[in-house]
DOZAMAR-707576 format. One record per residue: residue in three letters; x negated, y negated, z negated of N, C-alpha, C in turn. Coordinates in steps of 0.02 Angstrom, whole numbers, plus 50000, padded with zeros to 5 digits. Layout:
ALAXYZXYZXYZ/...
//
This chain:
UNK474125357051094473915353351042473645346351046/UNK473715342451029473535335651034472705335051020/UNK472235331251062471555330151075471465326151028/UNK470885329450972470555322150929470345316750941/UNK470765311750915470635304450939469935301550888/UNK469655296850898469185292650861469495285850848/UNK469465282950789469765276050788469255273550733/UNK469055267450736468705263050696469075258650655/UNK469065260850605469425256450536469085249450503/UNK469255244950500468845240450488469225235450421/UNK468955233350367468915229650324468695221950327/UNK469055217950369468795211250380468625207250302/UNK468085203050317467715200850255468405196550219/UNK468495198750165468935193050102468625191150040/UNK467905194750034467645192249967466855192049991/UNK466565192149945465675193549942465495199449939/UNK464995200549942464565209249939464565210749863/UNK464525205349815464335206649761465035207449720/UNK465655205349748466195206649730466665212249754/UNK466205215249800466615220749847466765226549803/UNK467245229949809467435236449785467695241349839/UNK467845247149820468015251349862468515250749920/UNK468445252149982469195249250019469485254950016/UNK469985256249964470365261349953470775264349995/UNK471055258550036471485260350086471325263250154/UNK470735260350173470325263450228470225271250209/UNK469795271950152469545278250116470245283750132/UNK470835282050102471415285650115471655286950192/UNK471705281150228471845281550300471365286150318/UNK470785285650315470455290550353470355298450337/UNK470435298450265470535305050242471255309950273/UNK471735304250279472335307350290472315308850378/UNK471965304850419471935304150494471475313850501/UNK470865312450442470545318650463470875327650455/UNK471385325550398471895330650390472495332550456/UNK472385325050485472965325550561472565328050605/UNK471805327250602471515331350661471215325650697/UNK471085320150679470875315250688470205313450655/UNK469765307250676469105306250637469135297450647/UNK468775296750594468765289050569468125287150566/UNK467805280950585467315276450555467535271250521/UNK466985267950482467415263750436466765257650436/UNK467085252350431466615245650441466985240250390/UNK466505239150338466885236150259466485228650283/UNK466855222850308466695217450320466355214450261/UNK466725216850211466265214650130465635215650108/UNK465425220350139464575223250111464145221150184/UNK464515218850240464175217950292464205209950325/UNK463335205850330463505200550338463705198250408/UNK463705203450455464075201450533464525206550543/UNK465165207350517465505212350544465835210950601/UNK465915206450636466165206250701465635209950744/UNK464895208850737464375210050773464245217750761/UNK464445221550693464285227450690464785230350720/UNK465525229450727466055232150759466055232150840/UNK465715227050867465485226050938464955231250938/UNK464415232550913463845237150933464285243950904/UNK464615246150864464815252450863465355254150926/UNK465695249650930466165251551002465775252251071/UNK465185247651067464885249851114464375255451127/UNK464315257451069463855264351067464155271951056/UNK464755270351050465125275151032466025275351069/UNK466245279851081466925281551110467385279851071/UNK467915275751062468495276651017469005274651051/UNK469645278351012470375277351045470725271251012/UNK470555268650972470835264250942470365260250890/UNK470515252750868470315249850808470915249150767/UNK470815249750694471145248150654471005242550605/UNK471275238650598471125232350555471545231050502/UNK471205230250429471595228250374471755221050357/UNK472415219650360472495213350358472845211050292/UNK472665207250243472975205350187473105195250197/UNK473625193250151473685187450164473295182750125/UNK473155177650152472745173350132471995172850174/UNK471455172850164470895170250198470785176150244/UNK471015182550230470655188950277471265188250347/UNK471665186050357472195184550401471425180650456/UNK471185175250437470705170550480470195176450502/UNK469785180950464469355184750472469535189150520/UNK470275194650510470495198350536470535195150624/UNK470805189550622471015187550698470335186150734/UNK469745182850697469185183650734468995188750773/UNK468995193650715468685202250735469225202250812/UNK469905202950791470195205850846470305203450904/UNK470155195350902469875192750957469315194051003/UNK468745195650971468015196350991468165203351010/UNK468445207950995468705213851020468955215351075/UNK469455209951085469845209051142469525207751204/UNK469095202851197468695199251256468275204451266/UNK467865208651235467155213651250467675220951276/UNK468155222651246468525228151263469165227051251/UNK469435224051312470205222451330470575229851336/UNK470565235251345471035240751349470965243051290/UNK470615242351246470645245051174471205243651141/UNK471735248651124472235247551077472005245151002/UNK472265238650971472025235250924472655235350885/UNK472615240250822473135241750777472905237650705/UNK473585232850680473305229750615473875233950582/UNK473625234150504474135238650445474045233050389/UNK474335236250342474235232950258474765227850249/UNK474655222550206475175219450166475475213350225/UNK475025210050270475215205250292475585207650347/UNK475535211950390475915214750450476535218650414/UNK476565221050338476965223250335477675219450320/UNK477405213050293477855207650270478075203650306/UNK477625202850376477735199650408477575201050485/UNK477925205250502477835208550581477865204450625/UNK478235202250620478455196250703477815190550688/UNK477595189450641477095182850643476385186350674/UNK476335193450643475605196350662475685199050718/UNK476075200750740476145201750837476205195750871/UNK476345190550865476365184350910475525182450920/UNK475475183950971474915183850989474625189751033/UNK473925187251082473765192751116473255197051083/UNK473035196551007472515201350970472745205750956/UNK473175208950959473605215450920474185218150957/UNK474095226250977474625229851019475085233150959/UNK474825236650901475375237850867475195235850791/UNK475715237150766475615236850677475855244250646/UNK475615244650583475935250650561475985248450485/UNK476825247950471476985244550416477055248950358/UNK476935246050289476995250150232476515255350230/UNK476795262550204476265267550195476165270050272/UNK475415268350287475255269550362474915275150394/UNK474785278550345474415284950373474715289650425/UNK475445289050420475715295650476475905291450530/UNK476105284550525476415281250583475665281150643/UNK474955277750605474465278350638474205283650664/UNK474335290150630474195295850644474535298750719/UNK475295298550701475665298850758475685293950826/UNK475325287650825475285282950857474535285350895/UNK474125288550858473455291850901473635296850939/UNK474015299950928474405305650979474545306151022/UNK474905298851041475235296951099474605294151127/UNK474175290051105473615286851155473205291451206/UNK472965289451254472965283551266473515279051326/UNK474015285051346474405282051382475135283151342/UNK475465278351289476005279351242476635279451302/UNK477175282851281477755283451304478315281051257/UNK478625274951300479085270251251479445273651209/UNK479775279851236480365283951194479895285951138/UNK479285288851143478935293251092478735287451041/UNK478425280551067478275275351019478995273150987/UNK479535274251003480055272050952480365277550929/UNK480055281850917480285287250873479615288050810/UNK479285282350803478755283250755479115278750700/UNK479295281750637479315275650580478745272750562/UNK479145266550541478565259850509478175258750569/UNK478245260050613477855255750671478135251050706/UNK477825244450724478035239150762477565237050813/UNK477785236250872477435235650953477715230650986/UNK477595229451043477715223851082477915228651137/UNK478605226751169478805230651223479025223751270/UNK478695223951305478745218051379478545211051343/UNK479115206551334479095201151293479115200851226/UNK479655206151213479785206851150479545211351100/UNK479725210451042479415215050981480005218950953/UNK479615225050947480015231250918479845232150854/UNK480295232950806479945234350737480395242950721/UNK480205247850730480615253150724480705254050656/UNK481255258550637481405258550556480895261450526/UNK481055258850458480455259150408480405267950393/UNK479855268750371479745275950342479825275350265/UNK480225282250244480195283850179479545285650167/UNK479255281450077478715284250050478785290750036/UNK478105296050069478325302450051477505302850046/UNK477335310950020476755313250007476355315050081/UNK475665311850081475325315750127474695319750123/UNK474465324150176474085328650147473365324150155/UNK473015326650104472305322950095471745329250068/UNK471185327250096470585332550070470415333449986/UNK470135336949960469985336749907469725330649867/UNK469315328649919469075320949878469085315549938/UNK469175308849928469065303649971468525304050014/UNK468535302550085467715301450103467385296150087/UNK467095296050020466595290750008465975291350048/UNK465755295350081465105295450113465035292950181/UNK465725291150205465895286050246465665277550240/UNK465545276450184465355269750156464875270850154/UNK464175272850188463575272150181463255274450104/UNK463055268350052462855270549990463505267149946/UNK463985273349915464545272449889464395268649815/UNK463885268449786463535265749735463635257649732/UNK463565255049791463505249549793464175244849771/UNK464555247549774465375247149756465545246949687/UNK464985250249639465145250549572465045242749540/UNK465235240249486465145233949446464955234349387/UNK464735228249365464955227349285465365224949262/UNK465815227249232466335223549208466395223849116/UNK466775219849081466875222549016466935229948991/UNK467155233749033467145239849018466615244849010/UNK466275243349041465675246749069465105242749126/UNK464475247649134464075244249172464165246649236/UNK464425251749261464645254449331465385256149339/UNK465855249449333466475251349327466695253049421/UNK467095258649434467335259949498468095258449499/UNK468315257449560469105256349557469315261949593/UNK469945263349572470265269049584470995267949606/UNK471475271349646472125270849645472465276849648/UNK472645278649576472985285249566473835287549608/UNK474245280349590474895279949607475025275649669/UNK475655275849707475725272149733476465270349758/UNK476645262449755477355260949744477565259449672/UNK478185257949672478505256449586479215256349602/UNK479485260149563480145261049554480675254149551/UNK480345249749527480775243349531480585238649578/UNK481155234849571481245230149635481255221849637/UNK480825220449595480725212849587480825208249649/UNK481025203949649481415201149724480825196749752/UNK480345195749703479605191449729479045194849731/UNK479255202349729478635204849735478585210449815/UNK477895209549843477685213049894477735220549898/UNK477605222449819477625230249824478525233749845/UNK478665229249811479485230749814479565230949885/UNK479475225749916479735224250004479505229750019/UNK478865231350009478575238050059478855244250047/UNK479005248049982479205252649945479785253949942/UNK480315247849923480955249149911481155253349845/UNK480815251349796480895257049735480675263549741/UNK480145265449791479915271949778479115270949743/UNK479145277549728478285278449703478105286249710/UNK477475286849705477165292249717476515292849662/UNK476675299249628476185300249575475675306049592/UNK475095303249556474485311949588474635316549543/UNK474365322149583474375328349515473875328749474/UNK473835332149425473435331949351472705332249389/UNK472745339149415472195340349456471775335749508/UNK472235333949535471745328349612471615322049571/UNK471995318149498471585314949467470995316449431/UNK470975323749393470305322649362470035325949419/UNK469855329849461469645330049511469085323449539/UNK469505317349560469365310449580468955307349542/UNK469285307449481468915304449438468145306249409/UNK468175312649397467365316549374467065315849436/UNK467215316449503466655314649553466395308049553/UNK466935302649537466505296149530466165295049478/UNK466335298849420465735298849367465135303649389/UNK465195309749399464705313449415464285310749464/UNK464605311349531464285308749590463985301349588/UNK464245298049562464085290149568463875286449522/UNK463905290949460463785285649379464205281249366/UNK464925280849377465415276149362465545280249288/UNK465395270349240465665273649156466315272049159/UNK466645269749190467265266949177467715264849237/UNK468365263849223468715264349306469275259249295/UNK469425256549358469955250849358470535254049411/UNK470965255149377471595257249422471945252249461/UNK472105251449528472265248249562473025250549587/UNK473335254249550474035256149540474515251049547/UNK475035251249592475495245449585475765245749515/UNK476105250849480476265250849417475975257249385/UNK475505256649342475205263949334475785266949278/UNK475955265249229476455267849183477025268749224/UNK477415275349226478015276649264478375279149193/UNK478875285349225479315286049159478615292249101/UNK478715292249045478315291549001478315300149003/UNK478825304349029478615311849038478245311849080/UNK478255309549150477815309549216477045307149195/UNK477015304049148476395300549141475905304549094/UNK476235307649043475905312048996475245316849039/UNK475525321149069474935324649121474275320349141/UNK474465314549154473915310249173473475305249123/UNK473875305349068473525302249015473215307748980/UNK473385314048974473005319748959472205319148998/UNK472265319549059471575318149105471155313649066/UNK471445306849066471115301649062470915302248970/UNK471275305448924470955306148871470385311748871/UNK470405315848903469985321848926469195318048946/UNK469335312948987468695310849021468435302648970/UNK468895301348941468525296048897468135291548927/UNK468465288848988468085283149034468635275049023/UNK468175271948999468715267648976469105263749050/UNK469585261349033470065259149101470455252349080/UNK470645250049154471185246349157471605247849211/UNK472375242949193472835245749239473465238849234/UNK473745240849294474495237149289474925239849247/UNK475395237549208475815240549173476375236049157/UNK476965238049132477725234949126477665233149039/UNK478045229249015478015227848948478485233848923/UNK479065234748952479655239248938479175245548931/UNK478945248848986478555253848975478265255948916/UNK477685250748902477355252148834477645250848776/UNK478105247848773478495246548692478785252948687/UNK478975256348753479325261648733479115269548719/UNK478445268448731477905274148733478025278148657/UNK478025283748633478015287348589477505286448568/UNK477495287248477476825288048443476185293448487/UNK476565298648502476175303948510475855301448587/UNK476045298348626475895294548701475245289748684/UNK475525285648633474925279148604474515283248580/UNK474415288748550473815291448532473365294748581/UNK473745297348653473345297848697473055291848730/UNK473415285848747473285281448769472565278648745/UNK472555279748676472045277548622471455281848630/UNK471585287348637470945293048653470565292848728/UNK471175291148766470975288448836470435282248855/UNK470405278048785470165271348801470285265648842/UNK471045265248848471285259248876471035253748868/UNK470745248948894470505242548878470965238848893/UNK471305236948935471595231448961472065231149011/UNK472815229548992473445231749031473585225749056/UNK473555225249115474025218949165474705220249164/UNK474965213649124475905214049130476085209549154/UNK476545209249198476985204749224477385202649164/UNK477265197549127477795194049092478375189549138/UNK477955184549169478405180849218478685174649190/UNK478995174949128479405169149100479715171049043/UNK479755166848999480225168448936480865166848963/UNK481205164949004481735163049031482125169349044/UNK482545173249013482945179349032483375176849080/UNK483725173549097484155172249137483825174449212/UNK483135169749208482755167449270482405176349280/UNK482255180749232482075187749237482625191949268/UNK483295192249247483795194249268483845192349350/UNK483805185649377483755184449431483465185949484/UNK482845188149452482175189649493482265198049497/UNK482615200349453482725209449455482155211849416/UNK481865208049381481265209749347481355216049280/UNK481895215949259482205222149220481915221849159/UNK481515217849129481115215249057481465209649034/UNK481395209748954481555203048924481065200248887/UNK481165194648882480735188648844480505193448777/UNK480845195348750480625198748670480175204948672/UNK480265208248742479965214948750479165211948771/UNK479085204648784478385200648803477935201348737/UNK478415198048679478225197348621477895203948596/UNK478235208348579478375216148565477675217448597/UNK477585218148665477145221348685476465219148654/UNK476485211848661475795209548639475675213248560/UNK476125212248519476065215648442475855223448460/UNK476125227448517476095234248509475435234848525/UNK475205230648585474445231448593473905230148559/UNK474115225648513473645223448456473525228548423/UNK473875231648377473855236348340473625244748361/UNK473475245448438473235251148478472515248048508/UNK472395243648511471765240548534471705239348604/UNK472165238148626472175235948711472405229348728/UNK471925225348750472165218848772472665218248835/UNK473105213448808473765213748860473425205548912/UNK473465208748959473325201949015473995200449057/UNK474175197149025474975194049028474975189249071/UNK475325190749134475305184649189476055180849175/UNK476165173549195476705170749210476575167249260/UNK477335163749286477385160549336477655153149310/UNK477475148249338477715140849332477935138449398/UNK478435133249382478715129649449479155132249485/UNK479665136149436480215138749479480635134849526/UNK481065137349561481425131249593481845126749547/UNK482095129349502482765125549458482305123649389/UNK482435117749399481955112349331481295115949334/UNK480815115049379480145117149369479835114349311/UNK479745107849295479485105849257479635107349188/UNK480255107649165480485109849101480345117349105/UNK480395122649136480165128349160479415130549134/UNK479055125349168478385126449147478265123849091/UNK478555118449047478295116748989478575122648932/UNK479275125448958479425130848909478905134948896/UNK478745138148978478265145048965477585143948932/UNK477245137848938476785137248907476795136048828/UNK477425133648807477585134548729477745142048709/UNK477985145548753478055153648739477255156248746/UNK476875153948787476235158048790475785155448724/UNK476085150848700475705148248638476045152848582/UNK476635155148572476825159848541476675167548548/UNK476385170448615476175176448625475445174548594/UNK475165170048603474385171048568474305170348482/UNK474825167248462474985166948395475175174948382/UNK475425178448407475625185548382475025190248410/UNK474625190248460474125191948476473485186748507/UNK472975185148476472515181448499472085182748552/UNK472045190348550471615190748610471855193048685/UNK472615190748666472835190748738472715186648790/UNK472595189848856472225185148910472965183248953/UNK472885177148975473375173749008473145172049081/UNK473735175049115473615172149208474335168649223/UNK474155163049262474595158349266474755158249350/UNK475375158849371475535160349438476085154349453/UNK475725150249513476275146649559476715150449574/UNK477435148349564477945151949597477985151749678/UNK477825155949708477905155849795478095161949806/UNK478815162949814479245168949827479115171349903/UNK479205176849922479265180349973479925175650011/UNK479865175450095480535174650136481075178650110/UNK481655176850112482215182550102482115186350166/UNK481945186250213481855190350262481425197250237/UNK480905196850188480575200250173480785204950113/UNK481465203350087481595204750025482175210950037/UNK482075217150018482755221450030483125219649991/UNK483825220850040484435219450007484495213449987/UNK484175206350032484215202150019484845197750026/UNK485105201350074486045198850101486405199650044/UNK486125206750019486635208649959486545205049910/UNK485955203149891485745198949827485955192849833/UNK486255190349899486395181849906485765177249891/UNK484965180049901484535176449897484655170249931/UNK484505164449914484595157449938483905156349989/UNK483985151050029483305149550064482835146850010/UNK482245145950027481795142949986481765136150010/UNK481725130649975481735124049984481065118849972/UNK480905115650004480305111349981480545105349915/UNK480145101449919480155095949857480725091649894/UNK480875090249951481405086949991482055090249996/UNK482005095849974482685099449986482755103150054/UNK482285103750109482355104450146482135112550162/UNK482475118150190482215123150201481505125250222/UNK481205130850170480445130850195480345133950268/UNK479975132650318480055137450376479075140750364/UNK479215146450365478745150850346478375151650435/UNK477705152650419477265153550501477585158250529/UNK477555156150606477955161850655477295165050685/UNK476715165150686476265166750698475555167250644/UNK475085172650658474495174750616474125166850635/UNK474055164750674473555158550696474065152750606/UNK474545153350629474905147350585474635149050516/UNK474775155050497474505158650430473765155650403/UNK473295154350459472565153050436472685147150413/UNK473105141650431473185134650400473055132950327/UNK472525128750303472335128350237473155128250194/UNK473565125850223474275124850154474455131650136/UNK474535135850207474705143550206474245147550170/UNK473585146850198472995150250142473125149550072/UNK473305144350051473365141849990473955146049956/UNK474525145349991475125148049978475005155549957/UNK474515159649997474525165650001473915166949966/UNK473455163849917472845166449887472575161349824/UNK472305164749782471985164349713471775157649706/UNK471695155649655471155149049629471275149149584/UNK470705143849534470585145249467470535137849454/UNK470895138249389470825131649361470905131249268/UNK470655125649238470575126449167471295123049130/UNK471575126849097472255124749071472045117949023/UNK472305113349009472305108348965472845108348929/UNK472845110448875473355109348820473545103748784/UNK474075102248778474335096748734474075097448671/UNK474125090848642473745091048563474225093248522/UNK474105095048456474495098348432473945103948369/UNK474505104948333474155109848279473815116948298/UNK474035117748359474045126748384473725125348435/UNK473335120648490473085120348554472725127848571/UNK472905128848646472575135548662471835133848690/UNK471805131148741471135130948786470905137948796/UNK471355141848830471075148048861470925146948965/UNK470455149448972470435148049059470845153049086/UNK471345150649139471845155049177471665154949257/UNK471935158049278471845159349333472605160849367/UNK472595154449414473205151549454473255156949515/UNK473665158349542473855162649615474765164849620/UNK474835165649675475555166549692475795172249671/UNK476345173749672476695179349626476815183249661/UNK476565184849726476695187949780476265194649762/UNK476545199949703475925205149697475575208249739/UNK475025209749721474805213349787474665210949850/UNK474805203349863474555201849931473995196949918/UNK473835196149865473175191049852472545192349823/UNK472425198049811472005201849780471725208649824/UNK471035209449845470805214549877470835221949846/UNK471425222149815471575228749786471615235049841/UNK471555233549898471485238549954471955246749940/UNK472635243949941473165248849930473155255949961/UNK473155260549918473045266849957473565267650009/UNK473735271850045474235273350083474315269650138/UNK473775266050166474055260750220473335257550259/UNK473435253550312472725250450312472855242650294/UNK472535243050233472735235750201472105232350183/
//
């Protein structure tokens, strides 16, 4: 039997303490490792002023067999590098493992440098557990048999075949006690005074070519059982006083038949909630399911509208149509749900024209449902190498304004340069509408369309 290992899981700083939410991925990884026979301690840099110091003190006071570091694109790459380098200097023999969106999408860049030894890509619990089984002296042949693991072999990089998305064994509840005081992660939102975040499902069965979730999970999705969802949400309500829920699922509304049991749970609990959704899924819900949605107190659904150009929607494999965007705005209006619609601007072909047409379409959406919230993304696609089936889809290389192919960073250090942090990070601006009879004047948020790689959504089932 493999001896129990101890791992220190760290979420490097990516936001302020006032904006910090449950690091759901670390909680899920810790839970899965516990069921695997290993133990994890958590350090959340978002709520600790000196995360590097806290990690070094923990490593000095206790024995750990590995350090696991959460890394998303954007500003967290820099804080992950700072942390990993400090640990490497003080504890050079300690294996350092990165996981999450950044190493899953850019494994070669993540491994280039002396700051990390292994990567767990995509769904990382099983890969990390199997890696811990092999430490401290892993055998190369055994390493090569772990799906979803990337590692250095001499001067080269080995990317083992990806693992299929699969259920993992978890305890009845996530180990919230490992966070110290879990109540500090609840926040006042438009839904309630103490909003908690939760992730029920994982993955998405759609394969949009611009989406990091599609690149990582390749059209697979996992839904929770009715019992588990009710148990987790009831615990958040009764133990911590949560009065509303923000779901960080990649796509909460899947097939209607599969969603009905989950909607029944939410209707019983009546906790106001927010989620990601698709226009086609919502417009095709039956009257009976919409009745459940209303009883469940769904307040807002984030819907990727992307563009009014149906040809472009087809080329990015979105699977929806522009008329469904207008229809979902109306359906949400009738059912008391605010649609939070995201659009991308400046695509490669006719960027100025497409942007103007998109803003004209947004005005049309606002006339259908004036309560619609609008989010605008600058089109920043994934490299073709990160898109599943990129060769079969014949995805053209991304080119800059001069017509030259864009060369993506080859190291984590290069990803910390301001232009690449901007590429992968959100920022805000106020839209200035053209003069006319129907000015909009809304405040919009601009961020890249690489869904999931830019917000601290702490995707479950990986170190992220």
